[in-house]
N, C-alpha and C positions, 0 to 999 in steps of 0.2 A: 288403343284408344288413348287419344290426347285431349286435353281440356284446357281452355283459357277463357278468362273473362275480363270484363271491362265494366266500370260503373259510369253511366251517363246521367247528367242532371236534367233528364227528361222523363215524363210519365210513360209508362209501357207502350201506349199506342203511338205516341210521337217518336219514341225510340225505334219502334218497328217500321214506322213510316220512313224514318231517316235511313234505316238499313236497307229497306227494300226499294223505296220510290226514289231516293236520292243517292243511290249507290254510286252513280257517276261522279257526284260531287266529292266524295271522300275516299273511294278506292285508291290506294296509292299508285301513282304513275309507275313506280318501280315494279309493281306487281301486276301490270296489265300484259296480258299474253300477246297482244298485237304490238306491244312496244310503242303505242301511240298514246301519249299523255292526254290527248284530247278525245280519246275514244268515248263512246256511249256505252254504258253497261246497264242492262235491263233484266228484270226478273218479275215474274207474274205468276198467280196460281196456275199450276198445271202446265206451265210453259217453260221453254228453255231458258237458261240463265245465259244471257248472250253479251258478247262485246263486240261493238261495231266500230271499226277505225274510220277515220275521216276519209280514207282513200276508198272505202266500200267493203273492205275485207271483214269477214264475220268469223268470230271464234266462238264456238259453243263451249261454255265453261262448265255447264251442268244442266240440270233439270230440276225445277221446283216440284217436289213431291207432296209436300204438306205445307199449307198456308193457313195458319190459325191466328189471325191478327186478333189481339196483340201479344199472344203468348208464346207462339212456337212457329218456327220455320224449319223445314227439312229439305235437303238437296241431295240428289245423285250428283256428285262433284267429279268432273272429268280431268281436272288438271292434274297431269302426271300419269294418267292412266288412259283416258278416252272413254267413249260411251259403252264400249263392250265390257269394260271392268271398273265401274264407277266406285268411288269411295262414298262413305255416309257422312254428311255433315248435319248436325242437329243444332239449331240455334234457339235458345230459350231467352225470353224477355220477362224477368221477374222484378216486381217492385221491391225496392230496397231504400229505405229512408225516403228522402225527397225525389229519388230518381229510380233508375231501372238498371239492374244487373244483367247484362248480356253475357251468356255463357255459350261458347262454341264447343261442341264435342265432335271430334273427327275420328273416324275409325274405318276400318275395311268392311266391305260387304263380301259375301261368299265369292263374287266374281274377282274381287280385288285382293283377297286374303294373302295369296301366295306372293304377291310383290309388295305388300304393305312395309315390311321391314327395310326394303331398299328405299323407299319414298318417305318414311316417317320423319326423318331428320329434316328434310325439306319443309314439311308441313309444320314441324315443331318450330322451325326458324321464321316461317312466313306469317302464321297467325298473329303473333305479337305486333308485327309491322302493321298488319291490316287492321287490328283493333286499335292500335295507337293512332292511326289515321282517323278511324271512326270517332275516338274519344275528342280529336281535335275539332271535329264538326260541330260539337256543341261546347267546347272549351273545357271538358272534363280532362282531368290528368291522372286520376287514379287507375292503375292497371295491376292485376296480380295474376300469377300463374299458379292455379291450384296444384296440389300434389297428387 
């Protein structure tokens, strides 16, 4: 299990909406599966987490399992594994001071446990980049890597 967090200067509902409804606005171009920096990324309750390239290609990044606005989001995450062996991503949105602490916990599910060790370094390197891009969406700059 790995865990990263970022503090946004937004209340929890606004932070949740930024993360989910405006994901295309902030998700880093370097971390788009289609390699199209203008792709559209969408997520919705009970739906696939999708990336659509401008040329029509579609990449299924995962599936939204839990949508509890504004506290929690849970995903079956397919990057690096595919839909038959998803990993588990839990995102919490917790009030902290005048903002919201967004914490991402990423770990294996039973179907992906055997290959977790091969992929964890990539996930460990990617989440800080993704959260740094998110923090830029509201002008925040504090990021920490919990132990």
